[in-house]
N, C-alpha and C positions, 0 to 999 in steps of 0.2 A: 502492500500499499503507500509506504514511504517514498519508493523508486517510481509508482503510476505519480505521485502528488506530482513529485522533483521533475518531470517532462511536462504535466499538464501548467504547472507553472511557468518552465520556460517557453510553452507554444503560447501563451496567452501575454508572456509580457518579454521577449526573448532579448531586451538591452538589460532588464534587469536582472537575468540569470546570473551573471559570471561571478559575483562575489559570497552568494547564497553557495552556486555551484563548487566552487573551488573551497567553501568551508566544507562544504557534507563531502566530496569527495575525498580529500585532503586526510580528513577524519577515519573515513573507512578506509582508506589504501594502508593508514597509517598502524591502525588498529589490525589489516589482514596482514600486513610485512612484520610487524611483528609473530603474530602468530605464527606465520610461514616458515618465519628465518628459523624458531624456536622448536618447530616440527623437525625443520630438516637440520637442523646442531643435533636432537636428542637423536634422532634418525642415526648421524655420521657415527654421533658418541657412542652408540647399543651395536654398531656393526664393526668401529675401530676403523672402517674406512675412510681415508683419505686420498687426495690425487694423486697419483704415482705422477714424477717430473714428466715420463715418457707419454702418457696417454693424456687426451684433449677429450670434452664431456660438451656437446653442442646440445641446448635444451632449446625444443623448435615449440611452436604453437598448432602445429595438427600431427595427427597421429597415419604414417601412411597405410596405405590401405593395401599394399601389393610392390614387390619388390622387384615386380616385371618393369621395365622402364618403357616399354610397348604399349602394355595395357592402364595408365593411367593418365590421366590430364591434370595431376595438381600438382603444379610448379615446386611445392615443400618434397614431395615423394621423391619428384626427379632430383630435387639437392640430395638427398640420401641415396639413390643410387647412384648418383656419380662417382661415392665411394669406392663400389666396385666394377663400376663401367668407367667404358671409354669408347667415344666412337671414330668414324674416320677426322672430325673436325671436331673443333669447340670454340663458344665465346668467352672472348675477354670481359673486362671488368665493364668495357666500354660497348660490348656486343657488337665487336669486331671479329671476323671469323681466324683461327689460327689453326696450324696443320695439329692433327693429335696421332693416330693409326695411320694415315696419310701423310705421305712425304711430297705429294705436287700431286696436281691432277691438269690433263688435256680436255677443250669441248671441239667437238665438230662447227663447221661454220654454219651448219643449219640449227645446231642449238641442240642436236637431241642426241647423240653421242657423246658420253663422258665417260672418260680413260683415267685410270689413279695407278699410279703406283704405292704399292702401301711401305710400311715401317717395317725392315728386317728385325730379324732374331726377339719379337714380342711372341711371350707367354700368359697363357691361361690358368688363372690358379689351378687347376689340375692338372698343368703341366701340359698339355695338348698344345699345339702350336696355331697361331695365328695367324692367317693367313689368306687370300682371298677367295677362298672356296667359303668357311667361316662366313664371310661377310654374305656371301651369297645366299648362304644357309637362312640366317634372319632377317633378310628383305624380305626372300622367300615367302620366307613365315608370317612377317608382317601382311605381305600383302593376299594371304590364303583365306578367302571368304570365313572359310569355313572355323581358321580361328579364332575369331570375330573379336580382335586386338581393338581397341579403342584409339588406337596412331594409325589406323590405315588408312586413312583418308590424308592423310600427312602422306601417301608412297603410292598415290592412286594414281600419277602419273608416270610412274614407271613401267614400261614394255616388256621388259629383259633384262634379268642381270646373267653376268658370262665370267667365270674364271679362267682369263685367258692363259694365265700360271701362277705359283702360288701369291707370288708378287706383283700381279697385275691384275686389275679387276675391270670390267666393261660395262657399262649401266646405261641402256638404251630408250628413251622416254616416248612417251606415244606424243607429245606436243612439243613444243619451246616450253620451258619453264624457269624465268628468269630467279625466280629464289630456292633453287631446286638444293646449293650448296648449303645457305643458310638452314633447311628442311636436313641438311643429316649433320648439320652443327648443334640443332637441338639434340638436348640431354636424351632428347626417350630412342634417336639412333643411336644408341649402345650397341658393342656385337657382344654376346652371350657365349659362354663354349657351345659350338651345336655339341661334344660328347655330355652337358650338362642337359642341354635340351634334348638328347633320345635319353638321359637318365630319369630327369625331372618330370618331363612333359608340362600341363600345367604348372606341378608344382614348382613349375623357377620359383615361380612369383613368390616363396618362401625359402629357395635355396639359390643366392645368386651368385654366379660363377663367371667372372668377366678378367677382364688384362689390368683392372684401376687397382690404385697404388695399396688398396687394403682387402685382405680376404674378411672373408664373413665368415663369424664363430656364431653368433646367435642372434636370433631376433624374441624377445620375450615381449609376448602382445602388452601394453599400453605401460611397457616399461624404459626395452630400450632396444636398440639395435647395433652392433657391437660387428668391430671389425679389428684385426688387425693386422698388424705391417706386414705386406707382403717382399716377401725376401727375394724372388724372381724376377721382379718388377723391372722394366725395363731403362727408365729412366734412373740414370746412377743418382745415389746418395740422397735419394727419395722415394718413401715418405720422410718427414724428418722427424714424425714420433713415432712409437712402438703401436698405439690404438688411436682408436676412436669410438667415442661412443655416442651416438643421435637419441634424445632425449625426450618424446615429446609431452609436455606439460601445458596442459590445456589453459590452465589457471594464468591467466597476465601476473597477479601479485606472486604467486609462486615462483617462476622463472624468473622473477626480479630477485626474490630470495634466496635462490638457489646461486644466483651470481656472489651476494655480500657473505654468502657461507662458505663460500670455497667449494660447492656444490658440483658450480657448473664452471666450466670458462668462457661461454661463447651462451647469448642469450636472442633469439629473435622470433616475432616481432617484440621489442620490449613494448612495457603498458606503456602506454601516450602519457600518460598522466605521472609516472614515475622519472620521466626523465628528469625534471630539473632537480629530485631525489638525489637521483644515482650520479651525474652531474659531479656531486660535492663528496661521495666516494673516493677516496685515493687511490684505490688500487684497482677500479673500474673505467676504463674509456665509453663513452658514450661516443655511437656514431651515427650522423643525421644524412642520408643520399637520396638523390632526387630517384624516381619510379616511373613504371608507365605499368603501374597497375590501375586499373579501372573498376570502381566497384559500381554494380549495377543492381536493378531492380526490374525482372524479368516477367513477362507475363507469358500463359499460357494462352495464344489466340487463339484455338480449337476449343474451348470453352466459353461460354459465358459467364461472366459479360465481357472478357476482357477480348472478344472478340470486335468488338465496339470501339473505335477509333476514339471516341470522345470520351470515356472511360479510362483509356492507356491515356490520353492528354489530362486527363483532370487528377488522375494521379502526380502526374507530373507538376503540375501547379500544385498539389498539395503537402509536400516536402519542400522544408527548408533547408535545404543544401548545407549553407553558409553554418545556419545552426549545429545540422547532423557533424557538420566537420568539426567544430567546436567541442559540443557534447560526447562524444561517441569515440573522438579521433584525436582530443585537447588539443587542438588547432594542428595537427599534423596531417593536414591532408586539407585540399581547398576543393570547390565545386567542380567536375568535370565538365571541359572544357568541349564535348563533345563525344563520339562514338570510337574515335583512335587516339590514343594521348599523344600529345605533342613528344618529338622527342621520335618518333616513328614517321620515316619517312611519307608521303605523302597525308598524314594527316591534317583533315582542313578544322580549324579551329572553329569552335562554335559558343555562342554562350548557351549558359545553362537555362533551363526551365525556371523562369522567375517563379519565386514564393508568392503564390496569389489565392488563398483558400475561399475565396467570395467566387473567383474565376473558375475554383475545381468546382464549386456547389450548382452552378448555374449549367457547366457543360456535362456534371451528371443528371441534372435535369433534363437538358436536350437530351439527352443519350436514354431516357426515360425509368432513371433512379432518383429521382427527386425527395426520396429517404435515406436513398443510400445502398447498401446494399451486406451481405453476409460473407466472410470467404474465409481464407488460409492461408496464413506466409511462411514457409520456410528456409531457414537457411541451412546456406553450403556448409558451413561452418558454424564449429561450436563453441568455440572461445568466448571468452568475455566481452574483447571489442564488437565481435560479429552479435552477440546478446544484446548489446547496446543497441547495439543499431536497428535490430527487427525493432527491441523495446520502443525507441524514438519514431518509427514509422509506423507503427501499431497507433502510438497515443496520435500524429500526425494526421493521420487517415481518419480516425475515430472524430476528429474536429470537423468533417467533413461529410460525415454519417457512414462511413466504413467501419462497418467491426469485425476484425479480425482474432484468429486466433493463430498465434506464433509457436514455432519448434527451430530452435537450433539440432538437425541432424548429426547423426553420430556416423561414422566415416562407413560402414555398413550401408546404413538406413540413406543413407544419399544412393553408394554405389547400386541398391537396392530396387529405390523407388525413384532416381530421377537418371541415374548415367546408363543403368543399364535396361530400366523399363522397357520390355521388346516392342510395344504395337502404344504411337502418340494419342490414337483415338481414346484410349481409355486411360492414360496419365494420370497421375493422380494430384501433381503439382498444379497453383494455382498462381501464385505472387510467388517468386522466390529471389531472394536475396543470394548473389554472387557473385565473381570478380573474374577480368579476366587482364594476363599480359600477354602483349604479342613476343615472345619467346621468340623468333625468330628475327627479330628486329625489325620487322620487315611487315608492310601494309596490309597480305595478304594474308598473315596470320592472325591479325587483327579484327578480319570482318568473315572468314571466309568459314573459318570452324563455328561463329556465333550467329548467322545469318543466311549461307546458304542455302539452300534446300536441298541441297545432296549431307547437310552437315546436322538435319535431324536427329535428335537421341534416339535412340542409342548409339548411332553411329558415327556421334562428333558430341558440338556441343550447342546446338540450335535446341537448348528448352523452350522457346518460347511458341516451337512447331511455324516461323512466321515462313514466307514462300512469297517474294517479287520476282515478275520476270527482267522488270528496271534492275532488283538491284543482283540477281544471279546473271545475267548480258553485263552489266559490270564490270564485275568478278572473274566474273571468265575470261574476258577480252584484257584486261589488264593482267593476266596472267601471262597469256602469249603475244602481248606487245612486246618490243624490247626497243622503245620509241617512248621516254621519261615523260615529255611532252605528254605524249596521246594517256601514258599509263595516268599521269597527273590528273587527269581531266575526267577521265574513268572512274577514279578511286572518289573525286569530287561527285559525279555520278548518284555514286551506291549509298555516300555519305548524306547528301541532302534527301535521297528516298527514304532513307533509315531515320533522319529527322520528320521525315512529315507523318511514316506511318507506325514509328514509336514502340516496338517489339521490346525493347528495353527501354529506360531511362538511365540516364548514367546519373548515378549520384555525385561521387569524389574520384579523385584520385589521392592517392595516398602517398609520404614520406616512409621511407624508409628506414626503420628506424631499429640497432643493434647495440648490443654493450658487448664488451666483451672484459675477462682481466686482464689486468697488463702482461701476465707471464706468458701469453698467447699471443700471436701475430698470424699473420698468410691466411685470416678469414674474412670475409668479405658479402657482403648486401650484394649481386647483381642489380640491374634498373627493372629488371621484372620479376623480383624479387626470390628469387634462386639464390642460391649461396655457393660460393666459390671457395674450395678448402685446398687446393692445390698445393700452395706452400705452408700448410698447420706447422706450426711449431710452436713449440713450449720453452720455458728459462727453467 
């Protein structure tokens, strides 16, 4: 009830919230932080455990749902899988492509045939050799429709893969595809040991075997995913630590407390409301970086009333994005400036839908809902920041007559009820709070997985079940265009059509906020919210 009152007060008087909100949050945070810290210290004392100098513990805000990089659309999950896996390429901290298991490549003049020279002397954790046949096995697997892997769409431009010789690979595309190398640099395009695939089958999701710097030890569900230094790693002198553990810690204040007690070396995302407090702790460094992460409110357009564009527009007017950024993100976010975030090539900067609850009520009346309606709002995430978001949205929409039940989904619920639901017509999702980052660093992956008809869930991430010939046509033509000016115009057309149709409401663009102990170095958050730990080291 206290939380409800807080949100209602803000909605009625946003300008007067600041001092009241800060007092309430600081008091709550302080109490929780003390309690969490005491619990963590008690656990350490009881177990006698301390951080070994050669091991690093990374506390993250989500529970990975799989360790199969081809079967996840979750950025944080691929941050973990990169511990064990590598691809032909990867992105650096600025989302520039660099070589990893591929030393070089050539492209035919027609843009259809890519020939790769592979790195020699690389072994998988199981001792088998990395070679062109291994790459072919992985790409053939993801392209096989019978496997129903979530990342299949990312590779559907491939016509065939050939192992020319052990260190030479040829990939032929169905049509020119400008972002192809970017797609191969994505963390999902990892190379899994073919021997391990044969041994484990679908259970490879729980038994990762790659060429990465760390070898899989164990996955204790909800506790930790543990890796140990791979002594046969091809990059001499790496890794620089003996082991790494990824600990899913859903409660924001607990992650912060773990840093202070020494139970973790790194925490992301950092609870926004605690940034100022943690900056005062000598042994901790707080890091803020720009992001390309956009948070959306998505509509199931196959279901009433969200098939009505006036209803969708009304909800856009009903949510105060600036207030949301302050309340849920403590100011470490700003109203989203369109469907594609700034920093991505071909992004069109747009003004956010302004906060106007009266306009929202008028639109609902025009749509035939003068008294509003009842519905449900799910969150794709169950961390405390996301819970704040859906509670805030619930309060905002109540002001225009829309009554909602809200639920933050557990990873298993999300996979079953949203990501993998087989029939769009019977999908139970209605309003859905989610997010996206163009992890390939270009506009295609910011648009096609979310808005193309071919990307309807469960195939990819079009949970709105949106379909527009204009949007589809612009995205498809841009994919095969080699002219920058033409591509810019096509992507502009797609984004302007989205602004008319509103299958999703862009809410905010986050800033990445992380913290690490000063004994740790070499770990940073990338613009898409992924984590790079290539240079991880401890003092």
